[in-house]
KOLFIZA-703606 format. One line per field, with one value per residue (C-alpha): x, y, z; residue in one letter; residue number from 0. Coordinates in steps of 0.1 Angstrom, whole numbers. Layout:
BEGIN
X = X|...;
Y = Y|...;
Z = Z|...;
r = A|...;
k = NUM|...;
// end
This chain:
BEGIN
X = -176|-146|-138|-107|-88|-61|-30|-5|27|50|85|98|132|156|167|131|129|160|146|112|121|100|78|76|98|75|45|59|64|28|14|32|20|-17|-16|-50|-69|-76|-61|-47|-16|-1|36|40|26|32|54|62|95|103|130|120|92|55|42|6|-12|-47|-55|-84|-103|-134|-166|-173|-138|-137|-109|-112|-104|-72|-61|-61|-33|1|24|62|81|93|61|29|0|-30|-60|-91|-120|-121|-155|-172;
Y = -92|-77|-58|-53|-21|-11|3|19|27|53|61|97|86|56|63|59|27|14|23|7|-21|-44|-74|-88|-60|-33|-53|-53|-16|-11|-34|-12|21|9|-10|-11|-6|-44|-46|-78|-71|-97|-105|-106|-82|-66|-36|-14|-15|22|34|36|11|16|-13|-25|-43|-56|-53|-68|-44|-46|-38|-7|8|39|51|85|69|53|86|100|76|93|78|84|108|91|71|81|56|59|39|30|7|-21|-30|-61;
Z = 49|32|1|-21|-24|-49|-33|-58|-39|-53|-40|-41|-52|-53|-17|-5|-26|-9|25|22|-2|-24|-19|16|31|17|28|64|63|50|78|103|87|86|119|136|103|100|65|49|28|4|5|-32|-58|-92|-100|-129|-148|-139|-116|-88|-95|-86|-65|-72|-44|-39|-2|17|40|62|43|64|58|36|14|30|64|50|35|71|80|82|55|61|38|7|1|-16|-16|-40|-28|-47|-40|-65|-81|-64;
r = M|T|K|D|L|S|F|D|V|Y|F|S|N|E|Q|A|H|A|R|F|G|D|G|K|T|L|A|E|H|L|R|E|I|Y|E|G|E|D|L|V|F|P|D|T|F|E|H|S|D|T|S|P|P|V|Q|Y|L|T|V|E|A|P|D|D|M|T|V|E|E|L|Y|E|V|E|V|P|P|G|L|M|V|R|I|E|E|L|P|Q;
k = 0|1|2|3|4|5|6|7|8|9|10|11|12|13|14|15|16|17|18|19|20|21|22|23|24|25|26|27|28|29|30|31|32|33|34|35|36|37|38|39|40|41|42|43|44|45|46|47|48|49|50|51|52|53|54|55|56|57|58|59|60|61|62|63|64|65|66|67|68|69|70|71|72|73|74|75|76|77|78|79|80|81|82|83|84|85|86|87;
// end
């Protein structure tokens, strides 16, 4: 079984946004960051109109995965990821 998690990705500045990118490029970076966690990241997702934008993803995770476990993953400088479990 799986569950859906909300990943809101924030960039510290425009330089970080340029480094990590949008859409498929950002999704590839997130797959590398969370490698081994058995998460399914979409290639396309919504974003805010701010500069730098906030990226909004719905990520598929194993049912037994906790948000706390994912917060233990080291995220590179320039990115901040807020994770919440979505209601079933």
